[in-house]
N, C-alpha and C positions, 0 to 999 in steps of 0.2 A: 504494500500500500504506500502511496506517495503522500496521502493526506490523512492525518490522524486527528482524533478528538478524544480527549480523556474525560470529558464531562458526562453529565447524565441527562441532558435535555434530549428526549427521544427524537424530536424533529431534527435536531442537529446531527444526531447519530445517523438518521436516515439520509440527510443531505450529504454528509461526508461519504457514506456508502455509495450514494448516487454519483458523487463527484469522482470517486475512484473507478466506478463502472465506466463513466464517460472517458476517463483517462486511459482505460484499457480497451476502448472501442476503436476499431479501424474506421468505422463510419465517421467518427468525430474528426480524425486526422484527415480523412478524405475531404470532408466539408471545408476544413481550414485550407488545405492544399489547393482546392478548386476555387476558392473565394475570389481571388483577384487581389488588387492592391489595397492595403490598409493605409489610412491617413497616419501621419506621424511616424512612418517607418520607411527605411530604405531596404528592408528585407522583403523578399517575396513571401507570399502566403505559404508557399511550399517550404521555404526555409524556416519560417516560424513554426509550422507544423512539425518539422523534423527536430527543431530545437526543443520543443515541448515534449515530443514523443521520446526523445533520447536523453532528456534531463534526468539525472540521478537524484534530483532535489526531493527531499521529504520535508513536509511542513506540518506544523500543528496548528489547528484552529483554536483560538482562545477567545473568550468573551470579555468585553469591557463595558463599563457603564459610562456613558457620556456625561459630561458636566451639565450640559443643557438638555433637559428632558425632552425637548421638542426637536432635537437634532434629526435631520433627515439622512444623515450618514448611515449607510448600511454596513460598511466595513472599511478597513484600510490595511495597507502593507507599509512597513517602515524598514529602510535599509539597515538600520542598526540592529534589527532583530530579523535577519534574513530567513530564518526557519519558522517564522510565525506569521499568521494572518489573523487579524482581529475583527470580530463581528460585534456590532452594537447589540447589547442585551435587550434594548428596547425595540429592536427591529427583527427579533427572531420568531415572533408570533405571526408568521405570514406563510404563504404557500411554500412548501418544501422545495419545489422546483426553482422558485425564485431565490431561495437560500443557496441552492446548488449553483445557480448563476453567479451569485456574489462570491462564493468560495472559488469557483473556477476563474472568475475575473481577477481576484487577488492572487491566485496561483500563477496566472500569466505574468503579473508584476514580479512575483518572487522568482520565477524562471528567468525573466528578462534580467533581473538584478544578478542572479547566479551566473548567467551567461557572460555578462560583462558588468562588473561592479562599478566601473568608472563612467558608464553612460547608459541612459535609457534608450534602448534601440527599437522597441516596439510597444511603447506605452501610449500615453495620450497627453504629451507635454506641449503639443502645438496648439494653435488657436481653436481647432475643432475637436470636439469629443466624439462626434459621430464618425462611424466607419473606422474606429480604431480597434486594434487587435484585442485588448482586454474586454471591451464591450461586445464586440461581435462574437468572440469566442465564448464568452459567458452566455450570450444568447443562444449560440449553437448548443451548448450543454443543456440549457433549460428546455429548449425545443425538443432535443433528443429524449430527455428524461420524461417530458410531458407526453411522449408517445406519438409525436408527429412522424409522418413518413419522411425518410431521409430525402427522397426526391422533392418533397414540398418545402423543405427547410430553406434552400437558397432564396426562393421567392418570398417567404415570410421575413427573412433577414433583410432583403432589399426593400421591403415595405417599411421596416423599422429604421433603416439608416437615415432617412430624412427627418425623423422625429427629433425634436430638441428636448427630450425628456431626461437627458443625462446631465449631470453636473459634477465637475471635478473641483476639489479644493486641494491646493498644494501649499504646504508650509515649506518654503525654500530653506529656512534656517535648519529644519530638522529632517528634510527630505521625506516628510510624511505625505502620502497620497491618500485621500479619502474620496469615496464615491457616494453620491446621493442616488435617489430613485432612478432605477434603470430597468424597470420590469418589462418583460416581453408583452404581457397582456394588458 
Protein backbone atom coordinates (compact mmCIF):
# COMPACT_ATOMS: atom_id res chain seq x y z
CA UNK A 1 0.00 0.00 0.00
CA UNK A 2 1.20 3.47 -0.83
CA UNK A 3 -1.31 5.37 1.28
CA UNK A 4 -1.87 4.54 4.93
CA UNK A 5 -4.24 5.77 7.62
CA UNK A 6 -3.91 4.75 11.24
CA UNK A 7 -7.08 6.36 12.54
CA UNK A 8 -10.53 4.95 13.19
CA UNK A 9 -12.86 7.03 11.01
CA UNK A 10 -14.54 4.36 8.90
CA UNK A 11 -15.16 6.73 5.99
CA UNK A 12 -11.45 7.59 5.83
CA UNK A 13 -10.49 3.93 6.05
CA UNK A 14 -12.72 3.29 3.01
CA UNK A 15 -11.40 6.35 1.14
CA UNK A 16 -7.79 5.23 1.70
CA UNK A 17 -8.61 1.70 0.53
CA UNK A 18 -10.23 3.21 -2.58
CA UNK A 19 -7.21 5.45 -3.18
CA UNK A 20 -4.90 2.44 -3.04
CA UNK A 21 -7.20 0.54 -5.42
CA UNK A 22 -7.01 3.46 -7.86
CA UNK A 23 -3.21 3.57 -7.60
CA UNK A 24 -3.16 -0.13 -8.51
CA UNK A 25 -5.47 0.32 -11.50
CA UNK A 26 -4.11 0.26 -15.05
CA UNK A 27 -7.24 2.13 -16.14
CA UNK A 28 -6.21 5.03 -13.89
CA UNK A 29 -2.77 5.33 -15.48
CA UNK A 30 -4.23 4.95 -18.97
CA UNK A 31 -6.65 7.82 -18.29
CA UNK A 32 -3.76 10.03 -17.16
CA UNK A 33 -1.52 9.00 -20.08
CA UNK A 34 -4.20 9.71 -22.67
CA UNK A 35 -5.33 13.01 -21.16
CA UNK A 36 -3.25 15.54 -23.09
CA UNK A 37 -1.46 18.56 -21.68
CA UNK A 38 -1.89 19.73 -18.12
CA UNK A 39 -1.63 23.42 -17.24
CA UNK A 40 1.38 24.38 -15.10
CA UNK A 41 3.53 21.50 -16.31
CA UNK A 42 6.18 20.89 -18.93
CA UNK A 43 5.75 17.14 -18.41
CA UNK A 44 3.53 15.16 -20.74
CA UNK A 45 0.55 13.38 -19.25
CA UNK A 46 2.28 10.09 -20.12
CA UNK A 47 5.38 11.15 -18.15
CA UNK A 48 3.25 12.15 -15.15
CA UNK A 49 1.42 8.81 -15.26
CA UNK A 50 4.76 6.96 -15.28
CA UNK A 51 6.18 9.10 -12.44
CA UNK A 52 3.15 8.38 -10.24
CA UNK A 53 2.98 4.70 -11.20
CA UNK A 54 6.68 4.10 -10.51
CA UNK A 55 6.92 6.23 -7.38
CA UNK A 56 8.01 4.27 -4.31
CA UNK A 57 6.53 7.00 -2.09
CA UNK A 58 4.39 5.92 0.83
CA UNK A 59 2.37 8.51 2.70
CA UNK A 60 0.20 8.63 5.76
CA UNK A 61 -3.11 10.46 5.88
CA UNK A 62 -3.46 12.58 9.00
CA UNK A 63 -6.35 14.66 10.30
CA UNK A 64 -6.05 18.27 11.43
CA UNK A 65 -8.52 20.70 12.93
CA UNK A 66 -8.41 24.11 11.24
CA UNK A 67 -8.25 27.25 13.36
CA UNK A 68 -11.22 28.75 11.53
CA UNK A 69 -14.21 26.46 11.78
CA UNK A 70 -15.67 27.64 8.44
CA UNK A 71 -12.54 26.93 6.43
CA UNK A 72 -13.30 25.46 3.02
CA UNK A 73 -9.89 23.79 2.81
CA UNK A 74 -10.29 20.05 2.27
CA UNK A 75 -6.64 19.08 2.69
CA UNK A 76 -3.03 20.05 2.18
CA UNK A 77 0.49 18.79 1.58
CA UNK A 78 3.57 20.47 3.05
CA UNK A 79 7.14 19.96 1.84
CA UNK A 80 8.54 19.79 5.37
CA UNK A 81 6.46 16.63 6.01
CA UNK A 82 6.88 14.85 2.66
CA UNK A 83 5.34 11.56 3.80
CA UNK A 84 2.10 13.04 5.10
CA UNK A 85 -1.03 14.56 3.68
CA UNK A 86 -3.46 16.34 5.94
CA UNK A 87 -7.25 16.29 5.75
CA UNK A 88 -9.50 18.86 7.42
CA UNK A 89 -11.40 17.11 10.23
CA UNK A 90 -14.40 19.36 9.58
CA UNK A 91 -14.58 18.21 5.94
CA UNK A 92 -14.45 14.43 6.31
CA UNK A 93 -18.21 14.00 6.62
CA UNK A 94 -18.88 14.00 2.89
CA UNK A 95 -19.07 11.53 0.06
CA UNK A 96 -16.30 8.92 0.38
CA UNK A 97 -15.48 9.25 -3.33
CA UNK A 98 -14.85 12.97 -2.81
CA UNK A 99 -12.48 12.20 0.06
CA UNK A 100 -10.64 9.75 -2.22
CA UNK A 101 -10.35 12.60 -4.75
CA UNK A 102 -8.73 14.82 -2.11
CA UNK A 103 -6.34 12.07 -1.00
CA UNK A 104 -5.21 11.37 -4.58
CA UNK A 105 -4.93 15.12 -5.27
CA UNK A 106 -2.60 15.52 -2.29
CA UNK A 107 -0.73 12.33 -3.20
CA UNK A 108 0.04 13.87 -6.61
CA UNK A 109 1.61 16.84 -4.79
CA UNK A 110 3.63 14.47 -2.59
CA UNK A 111 4.86 12.48 -5.61
CA UNK A 112 5.75 15.72 -7.41
CA UNK A 113 7.78 16.81 -4.39
CA UNK A 114 9.40 13.37 -4.08
CA UNK A 115 10.32 13.40 -7.78
CA UNK A 116 12.12 16.77 -7.51
CA UNK A 117 12.22 18.47 -4.14
CA UNK A 118 13.63 21.69 -5.58
CA UNK A 119 10.76 22.46 -7.97
CA UNK A 120 7.06 21.88 -8.41
CA UNK A 121 6.87 20.30 -11.83
CA UNK A 122 3.23 19.28 -12.19
CA UNK A 123 1.31 21.12 -9.51
CA UNK A 124 -0.86 24.19 -9.83
CA UNK A 125 1.41 27.13 -9.14
CA UNK A 126 0.54 29.04 -12.31
CA UNK A 127 -2.32 31.48 -12.76
CA UNK A 128 -4.87 28.78 -13.58
CA UNK A 129 -6.06 25.99 -11.32
CA UNK A 130 -8.19 24.33 -13.94
CA UNK A 131 -6.71 21.56 -16.03
CA UNK A 132 -3.81 20.99 -13.63
CA UNK A 133 -2.53 17.50 -12.84
CA UNK A 134 -3.57 17.34 -9.15
CA UNK A 135 -7.17 18.38 -9.84
CA UNK A 136 -7.69 16.34 -12.99
CA UNK A 137 -6.03 13.22 -11.56
CA UNK A 138 -8.02 13.53 -8.32
CA UNK A 139 -11.17 13.78 -10.41
CA UNK A 140 -10.13 10.69 -12.41
CA UNK A 141 -9.88 8.79 -9.12
CA UNK A 142 -13.28 9.97 -7.92
CA UNK A 143 -14.97 9.12 -11.20
CA UNK A 144 -13.39 5.64 -11.26
CA UNK A 145 -14.39 4.89 -7.67
CA UNK A 146 -17.87 6.25 -8.33
CA UNK A 147 -18.34 3.47 -10.91
CA UNK A 148 -18.27 5.48 -14.11
CA UNK A 149 -17.36 3.67 -17.31
CA UNK A 150 -13.70 4.28 -18.15
CA UNK A 151 -14.71 5.30 -21.68
CA UNK A 152 -17.04 8.03 -20.30
CA UNK A 153 -14.50 9.60 -17.93
CA UNK A 154 -12.56 11.74 -20.47
CA UNK A 155 -15.78 13.51 -21.51
CA UNK A 156 -16.81 14.02 -17.88
CA UNK A 157 -13.40 15.54 -17.13
CA UNK A 158 -13.53 17.81 -20.17
CA UNK A 159 -16.85 19.17 -18.91
CA UNK A 160 -15.26 19.93 -15.52
CA UNK A 161 -12.10 21.63 -16.78
CA UNK A 162 -13.89 24.87 -17.57
CA UNK A 163 -15.50 25.12 -14.15
CA UNK A 164 -13.99 27.62 -11.77
CA UNK A 165 -14.95 25.67 -8.65
CA UNK A 166 -11.38 25.16 -7.52
CA UNK A 167 -9.33 27.38 -5.28
CA UNK A 168 -5.71 27.10 -4.22
CA UNK A 169 -4.05 28.86 -1.35
CA UNK A 170 -0.27 28.82 -1.09
CA UNK A 171 1.72 30.13 1.82
CA UNK A 172 5.07 30.82 0.17
CA UNK A 173 6.84 31.21 3.50
CA UNK A 174 6.09 27.61 4.47
CA UNK A 175 5.41 26.01 1.07
CA UNK A 176 2.01 24.86 2.31
CA UNK A 177 -0.51 24.16 -0.43
CA UNK A 178 -4.16 23.94 0.50
CA UNK A 179 -7.12 23.17 -1.69
CA UNK A 180 -10.70 24.20 -1.34
CA UNK A 181 -13.85 22.77 -2.81
CA UNK A 182 -13.10 20.72 -5.90
CA UNK A 183 -15.88 18.20 -6.08
CA UNK A 184 -16.71 16.38 -9.26
CA UNK A 185 -20.47 16.48 -8.69
